[in-house]
Structure formats: structure tokens, C-alpha cells
N, CA, C, O and CB atoms as a CASP TS submission, in Angstrom:
PFRMAT TS
TARGET T0000
AUTHOR 0000-0000-0000
METHOD Language model
MODEL 1
PARENT N/A
ATOM      1  N   UNK     1       2.379 -17.993   3.390  1.00  0.00           N
ATOM      2  CA  UNK     1       2.344 -16.571   2.782  1.00  0.00           C
ATOM      3  C   UNK     1       3.977 -16.301   2.447  1.00  0.00           C
ATOM      4  O   UNK     1       4.302 -15.483   1.587  1.00  0.00           O
ATOM      5  CB  UNK     1       1.623 -15.325   3.976  1.00  0.00           C
ATOM      6  N   UNK     2       5.081 -17.164   3.307  1.00  0.00           N
ATOM      7  CA  UNK     2       5.936 -16.969   2.296  1.00  0.00           C
ATOM      8  C   UNK     2       6.536 -17.748   1.435  1.00  0.00           C
ATOM      9  O   UNK     2       7.586 -17.477   0.853  1.00  0.00           O
ATOM     10  CB  UNK     2       6.653 -16.512   2.642  1.00  0.00           C
ATOM     11  N   UNK     3       5.924 -18.694   1.329  1.00  0.00           N
ATOM     12  CA  UNK     3       5.547 -19.646  -0.424  1.00  0.00           C
ATOM     13  C   UNK     3       4.655 -18.814  -1.125  1.00  0.00           C
ATOM     14  O   UNK     3       5.102 -18.610  -2.254  1.00  0.00           O
ATOM     15  CB  UNK     3       4.577 -21.394  -0.364  1.00  0.00           C
ATOM     16  N   UNK     4       3.976 -18.457  -1.001  1.00  0.00           N
ATOM     17  CA  UNK     4       3.588 -16.787  -1.827  1.00  0.00           C
ATOM     18  C   UNK     4       3.903 -15.841  -2.396  1.00  0.00           C
ATOM     19  O   UNK     4       3.699 -15.182  -3.416  1.00  0.00           O
ATOM     20  CB  UNK     4       3.297 -16.070  -1.469  1.00  0.00           C
ATOM     21  N   UNK     5       4.736 -15.930  -1.076  1.00  0.00           N
ATOM     22  CA  UNK     5       5.806 -14.068  -2.089  1.00  0.00           C
ATOM     23  C   UNK     5       6.848 -14.479  -2.232  1.00  0.00           C
ATOM     24  O   UNK     5       7.660 -13.714  -1.711  1.00  0.00           O
ATOM     25  CB  UNK     5       6.248 -12.264  -1.201  1.00  0.00           C
ATOM     26  N   UNK     6       7.224 -15.172  -2.602  1.00  0.00           N
ATOM     27  CA  UNK     6       8.166 -16.107  -3.580  1.00  0.00           C
ATOM     28  C   UNK     6       7.942 -16.187  -4.846  1.00  0.00           C
ATOM     29  O   UNK     6       8.631 -15.898  -5.825  1.00  0.00           O
ATOM     30  CB  UNK     6       8.179 -17.417  -3.286  1.00  0.00           C
ATOM     31  N   UNK     7       6.120 -16.931  -4.631  1.00  0.00           N
ATOM     32  CA  UNK     7       5.993 -17.135  -5.811  1.00  0.00           C
ATOM     33  C   UNK     7       5.807 -15.835  -6.586  1.00  0.00           C
ATOM     34  O   UNK     7       6.313 -15.639  -7.691  1.00  0.00           O
ATOM     35  CB  UNK     7       5.035 -18.025  -5.943  1.00  0.00           C
ATOM     36  N   UNK     8       5.227 -15.171  -6.085  1.00  0.00           N
ATOM     37  CA  UNK     8       5.026 -13.642  -6.540  1.00  0.00           C
ATOM     38  C   UNK     8       6.881 -12.901  -7.283  1.00  0.00           C
ATOM     39  O   UNK     8       6.874 -12.195  -8.292  1.00  0.00           O
ATOM     40  CB  UNK     8       4.375 -12.596  -4.657  1.00  0.00           C
ATOM     41  N   UNK     9       8.182 -13.247  -6.569  1.00  0.00           N
ATOM     42  CA  UNK     9       9.105 -11.845  -6.662  1.00  0.00           C
ATOM     43  C   UNK     9       9.560 -11.946  -5.424  1.00  0.00           C
ATOM     44  O   UNK     9      10.759 -11.850  -5.163  1.00  0.00           O
ATOM     45  CB  UNK     9       8.378 -10.304  -6.960  1.00  0.00           C
ATOM     46  N   UNK    10       8.369 -12.209  -4.279  1.00  0.00           N
ATOM     47  CA  UNK    10       9.379 -10.826  -3.377  1.00  0.00           C
ATOM     48  C   UNK    10      10.278 -11.450  -2.793  1.00  0.00           C
ATOM     49  O   UNK    10      11.257 -10.814  -2.403  1.00  0.00           O
ATOM     50  CB  UNK    10       8.670  -9.832  -2.090  1.00  0.00           C
ATOM     51  N   UNK    11      10.226 -12.337  -2.653  1.00  0.00           N
ATOM     52  CA  UNK    11      11.104 -13.647  -1.901  1.00  0.00           C
ATOM     53  C   UNK    11      12.429 -14.490  -2.002  1.00  0.00           C
ATOM     54  O   UNK    11      12.217 -15.476  -2.707  1.00  0.00           O
ATOM     55  CB  UNK    11      10.440 -14.569  -1.999  1.00  0.00           C
ATOM     56  N   UNK    12      13.672 -14.442  -1.558  1.00  0.00           N
ATOM     57  CA  UNK    12      14.088 -15.426  -1.819  1.00  0.00           C
ATOM     58  C   UNK    12      14.220 -16.130  -1.028  1.00  0.00           C
ATOM     59  O   UNK    12      14.706 -15.731   0.030  1.00  0.00           O
ATOM     60  CB  UNK    12      14.813 -15.392  -2.301  1.00  0.00           C
ATOM     61  N   UNK    13      13.872 -17.395  -1.178  1.00  0.00           N
ATOM     62  CA  UNK    13      13.969 -18.521  -0.048  1.00  0.00           C
ATOM     63  C   UNK    13      15.471 -19.974   0.294  1.00  0.00           C
ATOM     64  O   UNK    13      16.040 -20.945  -0.207  1.00  0.00           O
ATOM     65  CB  UNK    13      12.479 -19.345  -0.495  1.00  0.00           C
ATOM     66  N   UNK    14      15.440 -19.576   0.840  1.00  0.00           N
ATOM     67  CA  UNK    14      16.839 -20.221   0.913  1.00  0.00           C
ATOM     68  C   UNK    14      16.825 -21.407   2.226  1.00  0.00           C
ATOM     69  O   UNK    14      16.623 -21.017   3.376  1.00  0.00           O
ATOM     70  CB  UNK    14      18.083 -18.876   1.216  1.00  0.00           C
ATOM     71  N   UNK    15      17.000 -22.491   2.000  1.00  0.00           N
ATOM     72  CA  UNK    15      17.244 -23.707   3.079  1.00  0.00           C
ATOM     73  C   UNK    15      18.273 -23.266   4.287  1.00  0.00           C
ATOM     74  O   UNK    15      19.487 -23.144   4.123  1.00  0.00           O
ATOM     75  CB  UNK    15      17.960 -25.111   2.248  1.00  0.00           C
ATOM     76  N   UNK    16      17.772 -23.109   5.182  1.00  0.00           N
ATOM     77  CA  UNK    16      18.838 -23.137   6.675  1.00  0.00           C
ATOM     78  C   UNK    16      19.601 -21.773   6.540  1.00  0.00           C
ATOM     79  O   UNK    16      20.764 -21.677   6.933  1.00  0.00           O
ATOM     80  CB  UNK    16      20.214 -24.638   6.736  1.00  0.00           C
ATOM     81  N   UNK    17      18.695 -20.363   5.785  1.00  0.00           N
ATOM     82  CA  UNK    17      19.206 -19.151   6.214  1.00  0.00           C
ATOM     83  C   UNK    17      18.201 -18.124   5.801  1.00  0.00           C
ATOM     84  O   UNK    17      18.492 -16.968   5.493  1.00  0.00           O
ATOM     85  CB  UNK    17      20.587 -18.888   5.666  1.00  0.00           C
ATOM     86  N   UNK    18      16.853 -18.691   5.819  1.00  0.00           N
ATOM     87  CA  UNK    18      16.047 -18.159   5.829  1.00  0.00           C
ATOM     88  C   UNK    18      14.780 -17.034   4.770  1.00  0.00           C
ATOM     89  O   UNK    18      14.743 -17.445   3.610  1.00  0.00           O
ATOM     90  CB  UNK    18      16.610 -17.961   6.544  1.00  0.00           C
ATOM     91  N   UNK    19      14.206 -16.276   4.919  1.00  0.00           N
ATOM     92  CA  UNK    19      13.388 -15.516   3.953  1.00  0.00           C
ATOM     93  C   UNK    19      15.048 -13.782   3.353  1.00  0.00           C
ATOM     94  O   UNK    19      15.695 -12.986   4.033  1.00  0.00           O
ATOM     95  CB  UNK    19      11.315 -14.801   5.289  1.00  0.00           C
ATOM     96  N   UNK    20      14.986 -13.998   2.230  1.00  0.00           N
ATOM     97  CA  UNK    20      15.856 -12.059   1.979  1.00  0.00           C
ATOM     98  C   UNK    20      14.302 -11.702   0.860  1.00  0.00           C
ATOM     99  O   UNK    20      13.573 -12.320   0.084  1.00  0.00           O
ATOM    100  CB  UNK    20      18.402 -11.944   0.505  1.00  0.00           C
ATOM    101  N   UNK    21      14.435 -10.463   1.364  1.00  0.00           N
ATOM    102  CA  UNK    21      13.927 -10.014   0.193  1.00  0.00           C
ATOM    103  C   UNK    21      14.501  -9.394  -0.732  1.00  0.00           C
ATOM    104  O   UNK    21      15.639  -9.005  -0.466  1.00  0.00           O
ATOM    105  CB  UNK    21      13.147  -9.429   0.360  1.00  0.00           C
ATOM    106  N   UNK    22      14.010  -9.115  -1.963  1.00  0.00           N
ATOM    107  CA  UNK    22      14.275  -9.551  -3.403  1.00  0.00           C
ATOM    108  C   UNK    22      14.721  -7.964  -3.730  1.00  0.00           C
ATOM    109  O   UNK    22      13.751  -7.252  -3.473  1.00  0.00           O
ATOM    110  CB  UNK    22      12.769 -10.333  -4.402  1.00  0.00           C
ATOM    111  N   UNK    23      15.548  -7.385  -4.079  1.00  0.00           N
ATOM    112  CA  UNK    23      15.379  -6.139  -4.899  1.00  0.00           C
ATOM    113  C   UNK    23      15.236  -6.205  -6.243  1.00  0.00           C
ATOM    114  O   UNK    23      15.566  -7.070  -7.055  1.00  0.00           O
ATOM    115  CB  UNK    23      16.367  -5.330  -4.749  1.00  0.00           C
ATOM    116  N   UNK    24      14.511  -4.807  -6.391  1.00  0.00           N
ATOM    117  CA  UNK    24      13.195  -4.988  -7.418  1.00  0.00           C
ATOM    118  C   UNK    24      13.100  -3.618  -8.563  1.00  0.00           C
ATOM    119  O   UNK    24      12.529  -2.662  -8.038  1.00  0.00           O
ATOM    120  CB  UNK    24      11.559  -5.010  -6.321  1.00  0.00           C
ATOM    121  N   UNK    25      13.257  -3.526  -9.068  1.00  0.00           N
ATOM    122  CA  UNK    25      12.888  -2.313  -9.942  1.00  0.00           C
ATOM    123  C   UNK    25      11.822  -1.942  -9.604  1.00  0.00           C
ATOM    124  O   UNK    25      10.779  -2.540  -9.339  1.00  0.00           O
ATOM    125  CB  UNK    25      12.826  -2.441 -11.296  1.00  0.00           C
ATOM    126  N   UNK    26      12.245  -0.403  -9.622  1.00  0.00           N
ATOM    127  CA  UNK    26      10.508   0.245  -9.610  1.00  0.00           C
ATOM    128  C   UNK    26       9.534   0.298 -10.395  1.00  0.00           C
ATOM    129  O   UNK    26       9.863   0.993 -11.356  1.00  0.00           O
ATOM    130  CB  UNK    26      10.346   1.387  -9.493  1.00  0.00           C
ATOM    131  N   UNK    27       8.296  -0.147 -10.513  1.00  0.00           N
ATOM    132  CA  UNK    27       7.351  -0.114 -11.716  1.00  0.00           C
ATOM    133  C   UNK    27       6.876   0.818 -12.526  1.00  0.00           C
ATOM    134  O   UNK    27       6.750   1.945 -12.048  1.00  0.00           O
ATOM    135  CB  UNK    27       6.434  -0.485 -11.457  1.00  0.00           C
ATOM    136  N   UNK    28       6.637   0.674 -13.420  1.00  0.00           N
ATOM    137  CA  UNK    28       5.603   2.166 -13.949  1.00  0.00           C
ATOM    138  C   UNK    28       4.622   1.394 -13.622  1.00  0.00           C
ATOM    139  O   UNK    28       4.612   0.163 -13.597  1.00  0.00           O
ATOM    140  CB  UNK    28       5.500   2.931 -15.744  1.00  0.00           C
ATOM    141  N   UNK    29       3.418   2.459 -13.255  1.00  0.00           N
ATOM    142  CA  UNK    29       1.696   2.713 -13.321  1.00  0.00           C
ATOM    143  C   UNK    29       1.548   2.781 -14.692  1.00  0.00           C
ATOM    144  O   UNK    29       1.858   3.581 -15.574  1.00  0.00           O
ATOM    145  CB  UNK    29       0.998   4.189 -12.571  1.00  0.00           C
ATOM    146  N   UNK    30       0.861   1.474 -14.605  1.00  0.00           N
ATOM    147  CA  UNK    30      -0.271   1.060 -15.461  1.00  0.00           C
ATOM    148  C   UNK    30      -0.666   2.660 -16.156  1.00  0.00           C
ATOM    149  O   UNK    30      -0.093   3.687 -15.792  1.00  0.00           O
ATOM    150  CB  UNK    30      -1.667   0.221 -14.421  1.00  0.00           C
ATOM    151  N   UNK    31      -1.998   2.611 -17.452  1.00  0.00           N
ATOM    152  CA  UNK    31      -2.635   3.241 -17.678  1.00  0.00           C
ATOM    153  C   UNK    31      -4.059   3.556 -17.092  1.00  0.00           C
ATOM    154  O   UNK    31      -4.682   2.655 -17.654  1.00  0.00           O
ATOM    155  CB  UNK    31      -2.485   3.023 -18.529  1.00  0.00           C
ATOM    156  N   UNK    32      -5.238   4.399 -16.147  1.00  0.00           N
ATOM    157  CA  UNK    32      -5.533   4.536 -15.297  1.00  0.00           C
ATOM    158  C   UNK    32      -4.785   4.590 -13.533  1.00  0.00           C
ATOM    159  O   UNK    32      -5.168   5.103 -12.482  1.00  0.00           O
ATOM    160  CB  UNK    32      -6.220   3.910 -15.698  1.00  0.00           C
ATOM    161  N   UNK    33      -3.828   3.950 -13.843  1.00  0.00           N
ATOM    162  CA  UNK    33      -3.691   3.343 -11.711  1.00  0.00           C
ATOM    163  C   UNK    33      -2.976   5.066 -11.093  1.00  0.00           C
ATOM    164  O   UNK    33      -2.250   4.730 -10.158  1.00  0.00           O
ATOM    165  CB  UNK    33      -1.641   1.227 -11.224  1.00  0.00           C
ATOM    166  N   UNK    34      -2.922   6.124 -11.182  1.00  0.00           N
ATOM    167  CA  UNK    34      -3.879   6.921 -10.558  1.00  0.00           C
ATOM    168  C   UNK    34      -5.149   7.336 -10.098  1.00  0.00           C
ATOM    169  O   UNK    34      -5.687   7.233  -8.996  1.00  0.00           O
ATOM    170  CB  UNK    34      -3.799   7.355 -10.810  1.00  0.00           C
ATOM    171  N   UNK    35      -5.396   7.664 -10.814  1.00  0.00           N
ATOM    172  CA  UNK    35      -7.170   7.851 -10.993  1.00  0.00           C
ATOM    173  C   UNK    35      -8.376   6.592 -10.381  1.00  0.00           C
ATOM    174  O   UNK    35      -9.508   6.731  -9.917  1.00  0.00           O
ATOM    175  CB  UNK    35      -7.462   7.879 -12.858  1.00  0.00           C
ATOM    176  N   UNK    36      -7.416   5.205 -10.669  1.00  0.00           N
ATOM    177  CA  UNK    36      -7.974   4.028  -9.852  1.00  0.00           C
ATOM    178  C   UNK    36      -7.600   4.333  -8.291  1.00  0.00           C
ATOM    179  O   UNK    36      -8.402   4.230  -7.363  1.00  0.00           O
ATOM    180  CB  UNK    36      -7.278   2.510 -10.390  1.00  0.00           C
ATOM    181  N   UNK    37      -6.106   4.763  -8.166  1.00  0.00           N
ATOM    182  CA  UNK    37      -6.079   4.513  -6.561  1.00  0.00           C
ATOM    183  C   UNK    37      -6.668   5.519  -5.694  1.00  0.00           C
ATOM    184  O   UNK    37      -6.828   5.268  -4.500  1.00  0.00           O
ATOM    185  CB  UNK    37      -4.677   4.392  -6.048  1.00  0.00           C
ATOM    186  N   UNK    38      -7.044   6.774  -6.255  1.00  0.00           N
ATOM    187  CA  UNK    38      -7.776   8.023  -5.625  1.00  0.00           C
ATOM    188  C   UNK    38      -9.357   7.709  -5.394  1.00  0.00           C
ATOM    189  O   UNK    38     -10.158   8.219  -4.611  1.00  0.00           O
ATOM    190  CB  UNK    38      -7.620   9.385  -6.677  1.00  0.00           C
ATOM    191  N   UNK    39      -9.500   6.745  -6.306  1.00  0.00           N
ATOM    192  CA  UNK    39     -11.134   6.445  -6.484  1.00  0.00           C
ATOM    193  C   UNK    39     -11.066   5.755  -4.738  1.00  0.00           C
ATOM    194  O   UNK    39     -11.662   6.091  -3.714  1.00  0.00           O
ATOM    195  CB  UNK    39     -11.721   4.992  -8.198  1.00  0.00           C
ATOM    196  N   UNK    40      -9.973   4.589  -5.042  1.00  0.00           N
ATOM    197  CA  UNK    40     -10.386   3.604  -4.280  1.00  0.00           C
ATOM    198  C   UNK    40      -9.951   4.613  -2.376  1.00  0.00           C
ATOM    199  O   UNK    40     -10.223   4.148  -1.269  1.00  0.00           O
ATOM    200  CB  UNK    40      -9.315   1.849  -4.884  1.00  0.00           C
ATOM    201  N   UNK    41      -9.372   5.756  -2.612  1.00  0.00           N
ATOM    202  CA  UNK    41      -8.774   6.408  -1.106  1.00  0.00           C
ATOM    203  C   UNK    41      -9.851   7.399  -0.704  1.00  0.00           C
ATOM    204  O   UNK    41     -10.092   7.761   0.448  1.00  0.00           O
ATOM    205  CB  UNK    41      -7.136   7.328  -1.224  1.00  0.00           C
ATOM    206  N   UNK    42     -10.656   7.906  -2.164  1.00  0.00           N
ATOM    207  CA  UNK    42     -12.265   8.177  -1.284  1.00  0.00           C
ATOM    208  C   UNK    42     -12.946   7.389  -1.195  1.00  0.00           C
ATOM    209  O   UNK    42     -13.661   7.422  -0.193  1.00  0.00           O
ATOM    210  CB  UNK    42     -13.228   9.023  -1.678  1.00  0.00           C
ATOM    211  N   UNK    43     -13.111   6.355  -2.068  1.00  0.00           N
ATOM    212  CA  UNK    43     -14.359   4.745  -0.877  1.00  0.00           C
ATOM    213  C   UNK    43     -13.998   5.043   0.323  1.00  0.00           C
ATOM    214  O   UNK    43     -14.922   5.289   1.099  1.00  0.00           O
ATOM    215  CB  UNK    43     -13.930   2.545  -0.971  1.00  0.00           C
ATOM    216  N   UNK    44     -12.699   5.112   0.814  1.00  0.00           N
ATOM    217  CA  UNK    44     -12.174   4.564   1.671  1.00  0.00           C
ATOM    218  C   UNK    44     -12.562   5.535   3.031  1.00  0.00           C
ATOM    219  O   UNK    44     -13.138   5.148   4.048  1.00  0.00           O
ATOM    220  CB  UNK    44     -10.747   4.338   1.249  1.00  0.00           C
ATOM    221  N   UNK    45     -11.982   7.146   2.683  1.00  0.00           N
ATOM    222  CA  UNK    45     -12.478   8.192   3.311  1.00  0.00           C
ATOM    223  C   UNK    45     -13.702   8.333   3.568  1.00  0.00           C
ATOM    224  O   UNK    45     -14.077   8.930   4.577  1.00  0.00           O
ATOM    225  CB  UNK    45     -12.204   9.083   2.823  1.00  0.00           C
ATOM    226  N   UNK    46     -14.578   7.766   2.631  1.00  0.00           N
ATOM    227  CA  UNK    46     -16.702   8.067   2.511  1.00  0.00           C
ATOM    228  C   UNK    46     -17.107   6.918   3.627  1.00  0.00           C
ATOM    229  O   UNK    46     -18.034   7.077   4.421  1.00  0.00           O
ATOM    230  CB  UNK    46     -17.804   7.451   0.345  1.00  0.00           C
ATOM    231  N   UNK    47     -16.039   5.395   3.555  1.00  0.00           N
ATOM    232  CA  UNK    47     -16.476   4.147   4.897  1.00  0.00           C
ATOM    233  C   UNK    47     -16.078   4.951   5.944  1.00  0.00           C
ATOM    234  O   UNK    47     -16.833   5.212   6.881  1.00  0.00           O
ATOM    235  CB  UNK    47     -15.550   2.426   5.008  1.00  0.00           C
ATOM    236  N   UNK    48     -14.913   5.377   5.854  1.00  0.00           N
ATOM    237  CA  UNK    48     -14.461   5.474   7.333  1.00  0.00           C
ATOM    238  C   UNK    48     -15.831   7.336   8.010  1.00  0.00           C
ATOM    239  O   UNK    48     -15.976   7.738   9.165  1.00  0.00           O
ATOM    240  CB  UNK    48     -11.898   5.882   7.238  1.00  0.00           C
ATOM    241  N   UNK    49     -16.257   7.713   7.159  1.00  0.00           N
ATOM    242  CA  UNK    49     -17.158   8.726   7.298  1.00  0.00           C
ATOM    243  C   UNK    49     -18.174   8.388   7.941  1.00  0.00           C
ATOM    244  O   UNK    49     -18.524   8.746   9.065  1.00  0.00           O
ATOM    245  CB  UNK    49     -17.527   9.229   6.251  1.00  0.00           C
ATOM    246  N   UNK    50     -18.987   7.219   6.746  1.00  0.00           N
ATOM    247  CA  UNK    50     -19.995   6.974   7.304  1.00  0.00           C
ATOM    248  C   UNK    50     -19.906   6.379   8.276  1.00  0.00           C
ATOM    249  O   UNK    50     -20.888   6.436   9.016  1.00  0.00           O
ATOM    250  CB  UNK    50     -20.670   6.557   6.733  1.00  0.00           C
ATOM    251  N   UNK    51     -18.652   5.500   8.750  1.00  0.00           N
ATOM    252  CA  UNK    51     -19.092   4.923  10.085  1.00  0.00           C
ATOM    253  C   UNK    51     -18.977   5.301  11.223  1.00  0.00           C
ATOM    254  O   UNK    51     -18.756   4.629  12.231  1.00  0.00           O
ATOM    255  CB  UNK    51     -18.726   4.010  10.287  1.00  0.00           C
ATOM    256  N   UNK    52     -19.262   7.441  11.010  1.00  0.00           N
ATOM    257  CA  UNK    52     -18.811   8.068  12.068  1.00  0.00           C
ATOM    258  C   UNK    52     -17.537   8.957  12.143  1.00  0.00           C
ATOM    259  O   UNK    52     -17.487  10.158  12.410  1.00  0.00           O
ATOM    260  CB  UNK    52     -18.722   7.176  12.860  1.00  0.00           C
ATOM    261  N   UNK    53     -16.608   8.178  11.874  1.00  0.00           N
ATOM    262  CA  UNK    53     -14.992  10.044  11.965  1.00  0.00           C
ATOM    263  C   UNK    53     -15.283  11.233  11.240  1.00  0.00           C
ATOM    264  O   UNK    53     -15.490  11.267  10.027  1.00  0.00           O
ATOM    265  CB  UNK    53     -13.067   9.795  10.973  1.00  0.00           C
ATOM    266  N   UNK    54     -15.291  12.003  11.850  1.00  0.00           N
ATOM    267  CA  UNK    54     -15.750  13.457  11.796  1.00  0.00           C
ATOM    268  C   UNK    54     -14.489  13.196  10.362  1.00  0.00           C
ATOM    269  O   UNK    54     -13.408  12.609  10.320  1.00  0.00           O
ATOM    270  CB  UNK    54     -15.468  14.848  13.541  1.00  0.00           C
ATOM    271  N   UNK    55     -15.435  14.091   9.150  1.00  0.00           N
ATOM    272  CA  UNK    55     -14.199  14.947   8.005  1.00  0.00           C
ATOM    273  C   UNK    55     -12.534  14.720   8.040  1.00  0.00           C
ATOM    274  O   UNK    55     -11.678  14.109   7.401  1.00  0.00           O
ATOM    275  CB  UNK    55     -14.264  16.692   8.328  1.00  0.00           C
ATOM    276  N   UNK    56     -12.663  15.885   9.561  1.00  0.00           N
ATOM    277  CA  UNK    56     -11.820  16.290  10.055  1.00  0.00           C
ATOM    278  C   UNK    56     -10.975  15.433  10.201  1.00  0.00           C
ATOM    279  O   UNK    56     -10.155  15.321   9.289  1.00  0.00           O
ATOM    280  CB  UNK    56     -12.078  16.811  10.876  1.00  0.00           C
ATOM    281  N   UNK    57     -10.884  14.684  11.182  1.00  0.00           N
ATOM    282  CA  UNK    57     -10.047  13.088  11.645  1.00  0.00           C
ATOM    283  C   UNK    57      -9.378  12.467   9.904  1.00  0.00           C
ATOM    284  O   UNK    57      -8.279  12.417   9.351  1.00  0.00           O
ATOM    285  CB  UNK    57     -11.721  11.487  12.529  1.00  0.00           C
ATOM    286  N   UNK    58     -10.580  12.149   9.621  1.00  0.00           N
ATOM    287  CA  UNK    58     -10.297  11.246   8.313  1.00  0.00           C
ATOM    288  C   UNK    58      -8.975  11.955   7.649  1.00  0.00           C
ATOM    289  O   UNK    58      -7.939  11.308   7.496  1.00  0.00           O
ATOM    290  CB  UNK    58     -11.742  11.249   7.116  1.00  0.00           C
ATOM    291  N   UNK    59      -9.144  14.027   7.072  1.00  0.00           N
ATOM    292  CA  UNK    59      -8.474  13.961   6.477  1.00  0.00           C
ATOM    293  C   UNK    59      -7.196  14.371   7.393  1.00  0.00           C
ATOM    294  O   UNK    59      -6.115  14.716   6.915  1.00  0.00           O
ATOM    295  CB  UNK    59      -8.890  14.503   5.433  1.00  0.00           C
ATOM    296  N   UNK    60      -7.433  14.297   8.547  1.00  0.00           N
ATOM    297  CA  UNK    60      -5.725  14.044   9.898  1.00  0.00           C
ATOM    298  C   UNK    60      -5.475  12.766   9.122  1.00  0.00           C
ATOM    299  O   UNK    60      -4.517  13.028   8.395  1.00  0.00           O
ATOM    300  CB  UNK    60      -6.011  13.623  12.319  1.00  0.00           C
ATOM    301  N   UNK    61      -5.757  11.834   8.965  1.00  0.00           N
ATOM    302  CA  UNK    61      -5.411  10.670   8.692  1.00  0.00           C
ATOM    303  C   UNK    61      -4.391  10.355   7.935  1.00  0.00           C
ATOM    304  O   UNK    61      -3.235   9.956   8.077  1.00  0.00           O
ATOM    305  CB  UNK    61      -6.230  10.190   8.318  1.00  0.00           C
ATOM    306  N   UNK    62      -5.832  10.912   6.261  1.00  0.00           N
ATOM    307  CA  UNK    62      -4.403  10.744   5.081  1.00  0.00           C
ATOM    308  C   UNK    62      -3.512  12.266   5.060  1.00  0.00           C
ATOM    309  O   UNK    62      -2.886  12.790   4.139  1.00  0.00           O
ATOM    310  CB  UNK    62      -5.123  10.421   3.067  1.00  0.00           C
ATOM    311  N   UNK    63      -3.647  12.528   5.880  1.00  0.00           N
ATOM    312  CA  UNK    63      -2.346  13.509   5.756  1.00  0.00           C
ATOM    313  C   UNK    63      -1.081  12.979   6.649  1.00  0.00           C
ATOM    314  O   UNK    63       0.041  13.459   6.485  1.00  0.00           O
ATOM    315  CB  UNK    63      -2.764  15.121   6.329  1.00  0.00           C
ATOM    316  N   UNK    64      -1.288  12.188   7.387  1.00  0.00           N
ATOM    317  CA  UNK    64      -0.445  11.515   8.342  1.00  0.00           C
ATOM    318  C   UNK    64       0.152  10.748   7.348  1.00  0.00           C
ATOM    319  O   UNK    64       1.341  10.793   7.033  1.00  0.00           O
ATOM    320  CB  UNK    64      -1.106  10.728   9.565  1.00  0.00           C
ATOM    321  N   UNK    65      -0.956   9.840   6.724  1.00  0.00           N
ATOM    322  CA  UNK    65      -0.127   8.589   6.026  1.00  0.00           C
ATOM    323  C   UNK    65       0.357   8.867   4.635  1.00  0.00           C
ATOM    324  O   UNK    65       0.850   7.988   3.928  1.00  0.00           O
ATOM    325  CB  UNK    65      -1.046   7.253   5.894  1.00  0.00           C
ATOM    326  N   UNK    66       0.230   9.908   4.321  1.00  0.00           N
ATOM    327  CA  UNK    66       0.848  10.855   3.112  1.00  0.00           C
ATOM    328  C   UNK    66       2.322  11.497   3.503  1.00  0.00           C
ATOM    329  O   UNK    66       3.226  11.990   2.828  1.00  0.00           O
ATOM    330  CB  UNK    66      -0.265  12.225   2.797  1.00  0.00           C
ATOM    331  N   UNK    67       2.182  11.318   4.541  1.00  0.00           N
ATOM    332  CA  UNK    67       4.039  12.494   5.081  1.00  0.00           C
ATOM    333  C   UNK    67       4.382  10.804   5.308  1.00  0.00           C
ATOM    334  O   UNK    67       5.581  10.617   5.103  1.00  0.00           O
ATOM    335  CB  UNK    67       4.222  14.213   7.329  1.00  0.00           C
ATOM    336  N   UNK    68       3.869   9.908   5.565  1.00  0.00           N
ATOM    337  CA  UNK    68       4.794   8.669   5.626  1.00  0.00           C
ATOM    338  C   UNK    68       5.230   8.018   4.640  1.00  0.00           C
ATOM    339  O   UNK    68       6.350   7.513   4.713  1.00  0.00           O
ATOM    340  CB  UNK    68       4.349   7.770   6.231  1.00  0.00           C
ATOM    341  N   UNK    69       4.648   7.914   3.785  1.00  0.00           N
ATOM    342  CA  UNK    69       5.279   7.720   2.185  1.00  0.00           C
ATOM    343  C   UNK    69       5.663   8.590   1.724  1.00  0.00           C
ATOM    344  O   UNK    69       6.270   8.397   0.671  1.00  0.00           O
ATOM    345  CB  UNK    69       4.566   7.328   1.163  1.00  0.00           C
ATOM    346  N   UNK    70       5.571   9.672   2.101  1.00  0.00           N
ATOM    347  CA  UNK    70       7.054  10.955   1.659  1.00  0.00           C
ATOM    348  C   UNK    70       8.481  11.074   2.228  1.00  0.00           C
ATOM    349  O   UNK    70       9.372  11.840   1.860  1.00  0.00           O
ATOM    350  CB  UNK    70       6.669  12.479   2.065  1.00  0.00           C
ATOM    351  N   UNK    71       8.501  10.222   3.129  1.00  0.00           N
ATOM    352  CA  UNK    71       9.430   9.825   3.814  1.00  0.00           C
ATOM    353  C   UNK    71      10.869   8.829   3.242  1.00  0.00           C
ATOM    354  O   UNK    71      12.084   9.026   3.254  1.00  0.00           O
ATOM    355  CB  UNK    71       8.649   9.252   4.719  1.00  0.00           C
ATOM    356  N   UNK    72       9.996   7.714   2.768  1.00  0.00           N
ATOM    357  CA  UNK    72       9.573   6.485   2.186  1.00  0.00           C
ATOM    358  C   UNK    72      10.874   7.361   0.513  1.00  0.00           C
ATOM    359  O   UNK    72      11.025   6.742  -0.540  1.00  0.00           O
ATOM    360  CB  UNK    72       7.135   6.167   2.043  1.00  0.00           C
TER
END
């Protein structure tokens, strides 16, 4: 796992010093990124509701996740 993250540019691996997370510039979303993200969130919510979660519970979870993301 560490090797894969290093190959993708997320980690620096140094012998006898372990792994260090790299500072990376914030990437710009590509065309359609927002729509693709919204579609995946909608699909996940629909799957949760189909699995028995109430719409209210699904909405509460989405709001909690949004709040956590906005803190960062």
C-alpha cells in the first residue's frame, strides 16, 4: 500500500525514516467533476435507502459528512 501511494506521488519513502506525506498542490476539478460527484452521492444515497435506511437518516448522514468536510 505504501509503495502504491508513493508511486502516485502521495508519500515519500525514506529508508530508516519511514513514510512522509507529501505536500501537493490542490488540483483543479476537470470538466463534469461536480456532476460526476453528485451522481455518485445520489447513487450511494439510493443504495442506502434501498437497503432499509430511512430518507431522513440518509439525509442526516449526508449533512454530517458535509459538516466534517467543511471543517477542513
